[in-house]
C-alpha positions as CSV (number, residue, x, y, z in Angstrom):
1,M,5.4,28.2,-62.1
2,R,6.5,31.2,-60.1
3,C,10.2,31.9,-60.3
4,V,12.7,34.7,-60.0
5,I,14.7,35.8,-63.0
6,D,18.1,37.5,-63.1
7,T,19.7,39.9,-65.6
8,S,21.7,37.3,-67.6
9,T,18.6,35.3,-68.5
10,L,16.6,38.4,-69.5
11,I,19.4,39.6,-71.7
12,S,20.0,36.2,-73.2
13,L,16.3,35.7,-74.2
14,A,16.1,39.3,-75.4
15,K,19.2,38.9,-77.6
16,I,17.6,36.0,-79.5
17,H,14.2,37.6,-79.5
18,V,12.4,35.0,-77.5
19,L,11.3,36.7,-74.3
20,D,7.8,35.5,-75.2
21,L,8.8,32.0,-74.3
22,I,8.4,32.9,-70.7
23,L,4.7,33.3,-71.4
24,K,4.5,30.2,-73.5
25,L,5.9,28.2,-70.7
26,D,3.4,29.7,-68.3
27,L,6.2,31.0,-66.1
28,K,5.2,33.7,-63.5
29,V,8.5,35.5,-63.4
30,I,9.2,38.0,-60.6
31,V,12.0,40.5,-61.4
32,P,13.9,42.2,-58.5
33,S,14.0,46.0,-59.1
34,E,17.9,45.8,-59.0
35,I,17.7,43.4,-61.9
36,Y,15.3,45.7,-63.7
37,S,17.8,48.6,-63.1
38,E,20.7,46.5,-64.4
39,A,18.9,45.1,-67.6
40,V,16.8,48.0,-68.5
41,L,17.8,51.4,-67.0
42,R,21.7,50.8,-67.2
43,G,21.3,49.0,-70.4
44,S,19.3,51.9,-72.0
45,E,21.9,54.4,-70.7
46,K,24.6,52.3,-72.6
47,G,22.4,52.1,-75.7
48,Y,21.8,48.3,-75.6
49,L,18.8,47.4,-77.8
50,D,18.0,44.4,-75.7
51,A,17.2,46.8,-72.8
52,D,14.3,48.4,-74.8
53,L,13.0,44.8,-75.7
54,I,13.1,43.8,-72.0
55,K,11.4,47.0,-70.9
56,H,8.7,46.6,-73.5
57,F,8.1,42.9,-72.5
58,I,7.9,43.7,-68.8
59,N,5.5,46.6,-69.4
60,V,3.2,45.0,-71.9
61,H,2.9,41.7,-70.0
62,S,2.7,43.3,-66.6
63,I,5.7,41.3,-65.3
64,M,6.0,42.0,-61.5
65,V,9.0,44.1,-60.6
66,V,9.6,44.0,-56.8
67,E,11.7,46.2,-54.5
68,V,13.7,43.9,-52.3
69,K,13.9,45.1,-48.7
70,T,17.3,45.6,-46.9
71,S,16.2,43.0,-44.3
72,S,15.6,40.4,-46.9
73,I,19.0,41.1,-48.4
74,A,20.6,40.8,-45.0
75,A,18.9,37.4,-44.5
76,A,20.2,36.3,-47.9
77,R,23.7,37.3,-46.8
78,R,23.5,35.4,-43.6
79,L,22.2,32.4,-45.4
80,T,24.9,32.3,-48.2
81,N,27.7,33.5,-45.9
82,K,29.3,35.0,-49.0
83,A,29.8,38.4,-50.6
84,L,27.6,38.4,-53.6
85,A,27.2,40.9,-56.5
86,K,24.2,43.2,-55.8
87,G,22.0,41.7,-58.4
88,D,22.7,38.1,-57.2
89,E,21.9,38.9,-53.6
90,N,18.6,40.6,-54.6
91,V,17.7,37.4,-56.7
92,I,18.3,35.1,-53.7
93,A,16.7,37.4,-51.3
94,L,13.5,37.8,-53.5
95,A,13.4,34.0,-54.0
96,M,13.5,33.5,-50.2
97,K,10.9,36.1,-49.5
98,E,8.5,35.0,-52.3
99,E,9.2,31.3,-51.4
100,V,9.7,30.3,-55.1
101,K,11.3,27.0,-55.9
102,T,13.0,28.0,-59.1
103,I,15.6,30.7,-60.1
104,L,16.2,31.5,-63.8
105,T,19.9,32.4,-64.3
106,D,22.6,32.0,-66.9
107,D,25.2,33.1,-64.3
108,D,27.1,30.0,-63.3
109,G,28.1,31.4,-59.9
110,L,24.6,32.4,-58.9
111,G,23.3,29.1,-60.3
112,K,25.7,27.1,-58.0
113,I,24.8,29.2,-55.0
114,A,21.0,28.9,-55.7
115,H,21.3,25.2,-56.2
116,S,23.2,24.7,-52.9
117,L,20.4,26.5,-51.2
118,G,17.8,24.0,-52.6
119,Y,16.5,26.0,-55.6
120,S,15.9,24.5,-59.0
121,V,18.0,26.4,-61.5
122,K,17.1,26.9,-65.1
123,A,19.3,28.7,-67.7
124,S,18.1,30.0,-71.1
125,P,19.0,26.8,-72.9
126,D,17.0,24.8,-70.4
127,L,14.0,27.1,-71.1
128,L,14.5,26.6,-74.8
129,L,14.7,22.8,-74.3
130,D,11.4,23.0,-72.1
131,G,9.8,25.0,-74.9
132,F,10.7,22.4,-77.4
133,R,9.6,19.5,-75.2
134,K,6.2,21.2,-74.6
135,K,5.8,21.9,-78.3
136,A,6.0,25.7,-77.8
137,L,9.0,25.7,-80.2
138,S,9.6,23.6,-83.3
139,G,12.8,21.6,-83.6
140,A,14.1,24.2,-86.1
141,E,13.3,27.0,-83.8
142,F,14.9,25.3,-80.9
143,E,18.2,24.7,-82.8
144,S,18.1,28.2,-84.2
145,Y,17.7,29.8,-80.7
146,I,20.5,27.7,-79.3
147,R,22.8,28.7,-82.1
148,G,21.7,32.3,-81.5
149,L,22.9,32.1,-77.9
150,V,26.3,30.9,-79.2
151,I,26.4,33.8,-81.8
152,E,25.6,36.3,-79.1
153,N,28.3,34.8,-76.9
154,R,25.8,33.8,-74.3
155,L,26.5,30.0,-74.5
156,N,29.6,28.0,-75.2
157,S,29.5,26.0,-78.4
158,V,30.3,22.7,-76.7
159,V,27.5,23.2,-74.2
160,A,25.2,24.2,-77.1
161,E,26.0,20.8,-78.9
162,L,25.0,19.0,-75.7
163,Y,21.7,20.7,-75.6
164,M,21.1,20.0,-79.4
165,M,21.8,16.3,-78.6
166,E,19.4,16.2,-75.7
167,G,16.8,18.0,-77.9
168,K,17.1,15.2,-80.6
169,Q,15.7,12.8,-78.0
170,Y,12.4,14.6,-78.3
171,V,12.2,14.3,-82.0
172,K,9.7,11.6,-83.1
173,D,11.0,9.4,-86.0
């Protein structure tokens, strides 16, 4: 499945060392160059270790990084009729241009806007749940990664428990 990914999701998956789940789920992610700049270039400047993990993942797996044209950003601005953060408008603009159906984001604001525009929205815990459902992750791995998101302050503990409860539905007795 082709999708556009944003900074928050890349960082969340890197922090819990599960970027390879993208490959296991056969996701063809497209990264706007602005998102690459946020996650990798600025992250490296600030000394964030996850920036190096993201850079390595993108380079080794030939993940497509795409420069979003100003005309595409202008079209996204007209469509949303809102002032968006630079990264968010690049994600929406690239999703429109590439005609993808899914946006990967942990950002609630971007997720709501994307959903209102008709995109399917998946956050990091949704990807983990998909990985568990499709047997790319064991139950123990799924729970460990969900807890990792909480420890890294990437997911609220109440929401984490809801995902854990949903995950239990896929455990065979």
